[in-house]
VEXDREN-365382 format. One record per residue (C-alpha): z, y, x. Coordinates in steps of 0.001 Angstrom, whole numbers, plus 500000, padded with zeros to 6 digits. Layout:
<torlos>
ZYX
...
</torlos>
This chain:
<torlos>
544219501130514335
543306501252510626
541860504686511245
540149503512514098
538558500974512277
537783503316509232
535974505899511430
533793502654512829
532806501907509307
532201505151508472
530381506057511983
528493502103511021
527603503529507062
525786506803508301
523944504946511528
522156502609508749
521047505601506486
519748507345508795
517839504633510367
516284503909507307
516429507039505269
514720505581502123
516661506422498774
514545503918496269
515312503374493174
516699499785493967
515948497582497090
512474497224496218
509894497314498725
511374495762501677
507542494544502185
504657496577501907
503649496004497720
500352493691496667
498629494190493402
495625495812491654
495119499588490494
492347500671487900
490900503566489605
488891502559492157
486196500341489912
487220501886486562
488411505589486740
489179507018483250
486996504695481362
490339501567481804
491868500454478684
494692497693477385
491725495515477603
490494495589480239
494741495728482286
494813492685480291
491899490809481742
492746491747485269
496562490414484995
495128487246483770
492523487144486523
494742488187489286
496425484588488457
493156482292488010
491815483967490852
494896482369493482
495473485920493941
499209485567492670
500139482657494604
498851484979497506
501855487585497046
499378489822494362
502433491186492279
501608494739490810
499091495265488099
498755499149488247
497506501429485116
495742504778486541
494933508082485289
493712507642481667
496065505879479286
497844509231478567
497534510292474570
499427513242473327
503157513806473035
504809513885469594
506693516791468133
509980515710470354
507794515685473159
507827511808473828
504298510341475513
502306507929473812
499021505950474826
495855507266473666
493403505062471693
492706502902474259
496371502043474886
497784500960471170
500990499168472486
502219500314476163
505214498172476142
503352495571474516
500750495407477156
503893495622479758
505433492423477538
501914490724478241
501886491419482224
505316490247482296
504811487185480369
502249486016483415
504971486291486143
503486489762487212
504910493539487173
503077496052485808
502796500139486867
502016503109485685
500777506771487081
501915510165486075
501469513757487694
504444516334488278
501945519112487146
501113520102483865
497674517967483594
496883514675485755
493760514681488328
491435513572485220
492760516265483135
495184514038481071
498781514831480361
501549515617483165
505001514821483420
505716518846483787
508848519759482138
509332516308480590
510357514279483477
513539512796482601
512019512254479017
508891510216480327
511062508146482735
512886506849480253
510062506019478018
508323504466481133
511876502368481718
511988501518477743
508394499999478092
509338498004480759
507392499495483449
508396498605487460
505937501092489398
505139504751489636
502238506341491137
503167510034491001
499528512201491872
499742515666492788
497601517544490587
497828520563488642
500827522063490473
499028525141492222
496595527012490762
497321529745492728
500876530111492003
503884527151493287
503813525895489166
506041522792490110
507749524375493351
507738522787496427
506493518825496694
510122517968497589
510932519484494459
508717518287492345
509153514593493611
512916514628494162
512793515636490273
511014512768488966
512917510385491684
516498511347490210
514795510833486469
513887507444487511
517007506397489077
518902508257486250
517108505049484125
519140502322485650
515773500363485797
514161499672489611
510736501236490170
508828500974492875
508192504855493659
504434505909495012
504254509147495807
500309510395496079
500192513831497673
496506512781499686
498378513461502812
498186517486502560
501989518003502921
502516515490505889
504384513004503513
505511510862505950
507893513429507293
509773514008504007
509001511291501419
511556508965502008
514706511374501728
513323511759497761
513073508379496875
509618507478498066
508457503727498580
505284504854500128
503097507916500146
499233508740500540
498312509635504195
495494511022503377
492476511494500700
490938509080498416
489280506260500195
485474505471499276
483476502523499291
482043503086502620
482197501930506043
482525505352507899
484932506589505442
487042503575505108
487281503344508608
488225507059509203
491023507162506845
492279504041508117
492324504561511699
493689507764511055
496598506347510507
497600505684514013
500576507961515089
502542507392511865
504103504332512603
507768505704513354
507927506609510006
507080503128508232
509401500323507828
510990498245505099
511513499709501608
509078502905503118
505683502387503626
502439505003504806
499877504336502360
495826504734503346
495235504378499746
494320501452497161
491554498930498635
487847498855498034
487188495352499044
485237493729496270
483134496911495133
479930496269496267
479922499265498873
479963498090502118
479543494397503662
481705491219504025
482348492008507659
482819495563506895
485707494526503588
486744492419506355
487620495220508819
489147496878505923
491682494276505065
492407494122509068
493507497295509461
495300497724506223
497241494607507525
497579495777510677
499134499127509468
501774497282507438
499840499106504442
500409498269500758
497417495570499867
496272496796496322
493096495595494961
490552498525493423
487563495992492260
487139493942489048
488919490530489473
487467488776486898
484001488939488715
484378488489492294
483370485787493835
484433483102496211
483697485612499211
485993488516497823
488695486249497115
488802484788500424
488840488598502034
491699488791500031
493494486122499582
493945484446503194
497233483532503589
497514483755507464
495672487778507038
498684488787504497
501378486887506593
500809490300508885
500947492199506077
503845491282504808
505646490240507873
509602491054508015
509688492958510600
508209495774508839
506460497223512057
503388498993511633
500523498696514176
498540501019516171
496137501511518977
496880500109522377
493383500127523581
489963502231522746
486776502312524824
483988504008522738
483704502659519427
485550499418520332
489650499407519568
492450497384519359
495417497562517853
498747495846517511
501799495050515510
504670492746516478
505440490285514189
509011488825513152
508894485663515233
508332487578518595
504292487085518275
502048489851518142
498820490537515359
496077490890517170
493267493530515754
489889493784517334
487496496668515713
484115496982516728
482609500297515486
478883499909515998
476024497884514217
475663495206516787
478191492537517968
480061493518521483
481968491871523793
485392493119524119
487749491498526785
491523491648526198
493697493400528108
497347492086528311
499301494445530346
498232497014527021
498586494144524099
502098493478526081
501922489709526822
501474487754529905
500517484848531539
499020482568529103
499446482658525415
498764480094522592
495853482428520490
495125481865516569
491920483321514429
493879484062511522
490764484894509587
488757481412510653
492379479605510302
491276477950513655
493099477757517088
491852479019519994
494104477169522615
495619479031525308
493918482165526566
494986484506529510
494284488150530685
490818489288529751
489726486561527583
486324488013525294
486147488336521834
482528489024519845
483325490739516619
480110491162514605
478813494580514339
481247496579512181
483251493658512535
486901493117512946
488644490060514373
492394489167514025
494321486840516054
497935485806516351
499337485756520212
502231483714520627
503981483386524037
503978480435525890
507143478279525217
</torlos>
């Protein structure tokens, strides 16, 4: 009897591991991470003062209250290594621990950036050959998140070994510090990281190249995540890159499309604009609580395309309460009327509908209910079966 129970317990444990292959550095990332990253707006011109100002703006703008947590420094913080091989910040970052302490004092978390190669994408010092040393340094400074970017590893040779080997090495180093890190694997999707990144500790992984502040590029990048939903779930997420919302290259309607697509994808919501100068219109896009709730839903399911007719698309994301988030995309410049196909959406009869962007109840709707997204725009509805 005891042997039988033990075998059942072992089988159950194996099933749980196989169903959720994430080997993260702790119970982190159970919902997609939310925060800010310096790269899209500031690039390598980032400074300690800018990071502090962004952290403060995250609080005062209401973004922290909406769920944004991480303040992430991308490439451009690195100085040189000392005679013992320890990495230090450059002149713009004189006190990396003091910066982390300041961000933590606001009730936020802080992230840092490196590469498994000798150099980062911006030509700064990478972690190659110093993985354990850098992990201990990042932990001693109090950092909570690492974006690890696949740069300078090839040069016609396999300098860093395979991607799996290189990312595993840093995962083991982070784990050895006993500090909990969110681990973002940034290989721009070339090595199909969705097939292996969770097994080497990744909490999220990039699925394509850097997103640009351009509607057509952004839409192609985000919509290209269809078909990857089986690889995502609590603790491990597909990442189509940081948000461009508020950087000025798109209209508010196009930025609403970006947010609608990212939340239905259960993607990380990492803002990439200047939080200190954004207006109320951008805050309304980034901090809409009902829209964010779709991204942060505890069921942890990535949505997918269920209907397409030319440049019109409908995507569905099942939610924990039994309802469905439905994103309707209009990819032409003029408004288009689109009837909702209940069979493809997966609902029947009459359902309660709510427009999440407008915070507006639409009442009971039926199959074929027509919606009209603006040009290059999107709508995000929540459909709840009638009780």
